[in-house]
C-alpha positions as a Markdown table, in Angstrom:
| # | Residue | x | y | z |
|---|---|---|---|---|
| 1 | Met | 16.3 | 15.5 | 16.7 |
| 2 | Leu | 18.8 | 14.5 | 19.5 |
| 3 | Pro | 20.8 | 17.3 | 20.7 |
| 4 | Arg | 24.7 | 17.0 | 20.6 |
| 5 | Gly | 26.1 | 16.2 | 23.7 |
| 6 | Ile | 22.9 | 14.3 | 25.1 |
| 7 | Phe | 24.7 | 11.2 | 25.8 |
| 8 | Gly | 27.9 | 12.8 | 27.2 |
| 9 | Glu | 31.1 | 14.6 | 26.1 |
| 10 | Phe | 33.2 | 11.4 | 25.4 |
| 11 | Ala | 34.1 | 9.5 | 22.2 |
| 12 | Ala | 31.7 | 6.7 | 22.8 |
| 13 | Ala | 28.9 | 9.0 | 23.5 |
| 14 | Glu | 29.7 | 11.0 | 20.2 |
| 15 | Gly | 29.8 | 7.8 | 18.4 |
| 16 | Phe | 26.5 | 6.6 | 19.7 |
| 17 | His | 24.9 | 9.9 | 18.9 |
| 18 | Ser | 26.1 | 9.7 | 15.3 |
| 19 | Ala | 24.7 | 6.1 | 14.9 |
| 20 | Ala | 21.3 | 7.2 | 16.4 |
| 21 | Leu | 21.2 | 10.2 | 14.0 |
| 22 | Lys | 22.0 | 7.9 | 11.0 |
| 23 | Ala | 19.6 | 5.1 | 12.0 |
| 24 | Arg | 16.9 | 7.8 | 12.5 |
| 25 | Asp | 17.7 | 9.4 | 9.0 |
| 26 | Ser | 17.5 | 5.9 | 7.5 |
| 27 | His | 14.2 | 5.2 | 9.1 |
| 28 | Leu | 12.8 | 8.4 | 7.9 |
| 29 | Gln | 13.9 | 7.7 | 4.3 |
| 30 | Arg | 12.4 | 4.2 | 4.4 |
| 31 | Ser | 9.2 | 5.5 | 5.9 |
| 32 | Gln | 9.0 | 8.1 | 3.2 |
| 33 | Asp | 9.7 | 5.7 | 0.5 |
| 34 | His | 7.1 | 3.4 | 1.8 |
| 35 | His | 4.5 | 6.1 | 1.9 |
| 36 | Ala | 5.2 | 7.0 | -1.7 |
| 37 | Arg | 4.9 | 3.4 | -2.8 |
| 38 | Leu | 1.6 | 3.0 | -0.8 |
| 39 | Thr | 0.3 | 6.2 | -2.1 |
| 40 | Asp | 0.9 | 5.0 | -5.7 |
| 41 | Ile | -0.7 | 1.8 | -5.0 |
| 42 | Ala | -3.8 | 3.2 | -3.4 |
| 43 | Ser | -4.2 | 5.7 | -6.3 |
| 44 | Lys | -4.7 | 2.7 | -8.6 |
| 45 | Gly | -7.2 | 1.0 | -6.4 |
| 46 | His | -10.1 | 2.5 | -8.5 |
| 47 | Ile | -8.9 | 0.5 | -11.6 |
| 48 | Gly | -8.9 | -2.9 | -9.7 |
| 49 | Ala | -12.4 | -1.9 | -8.3 |
| 50 | Gly | -13.7 | -1.1 | -11.8 |
| 51 | Val | -12.4 | -4.4 | -13.3 |
| 52 | Val | -14.1 | -6.4 | -10.5 |
| 53 | Thr | -17.4 | -4.4 | -10.9 |
| 54 | Asp | -17.3 | -5.1 | -14.8 |
| 55 | Thr | -16.5 | -8.8 | -14.3 |
| 56 | Asp | -19.4 | -9.2 | -11.7 |
| 57 | Ser | -21.8 | -7.4 | -14.1 |
| 58 | Asp | -20.7 | -9.5 | -16.9 |
| 59 | Ala | -21.1 | -12.8 | -14.8 |
| 60 | Ala | -24.6 | -11.6 | -13.7 |
| 61 | Gln | -25.6 | -11.0 | -17.3 |
| 62 | Ala | -24.4 | -14.5 | -18.4 |
| 63 | Ile | -26.2 | -16.1 | -15.4 |
| 64 | Ala | -29.4 | -14.3 | -16.4 |
| 65 | Gly | -29.1 | -15.1 | -20.1 |
| 66 | Ala | -28.6 | -18.8 | -19.3 |
| 67 | Ser | -31.7 | -18.7 | -17.2 |
| 68 | Asp | -33.6 | -17.3 | -20.3 |
| 69 | Gln | -32.3 | -19.9 | -22.4 |
| 70 | Phe | -33.4 | -22.7 | -20.3 |
| 71 | Glu | -36.9 | -21.2 | -20.1 |
| 72 | Ala | -37.0 | -21.1 | -23.8 |
| 73 | Glu | -36.0 | -24.8 | -24.2 |
| 74 | Asp | -38.9 | -25.7 | -21.7 |
| 75 | Ala | -41.5 | -24.0 | -23.5 |
């Protein structure tokens, strides 16, 4: 936190100090909001991973089944 008077004891310095604190607070709030959103997204990652794993497993079974079907037709 910027201490009061760090930029001087005149109106423009006080205005700059206020603007700097306001920008810092805004940045801090946005950072906290982004962190919350990213944490929420990350907590759902296992759902997407499960879907991909299931789809991959189903595709592997379908490919194996197709191979068995071709072997049966050749016999």
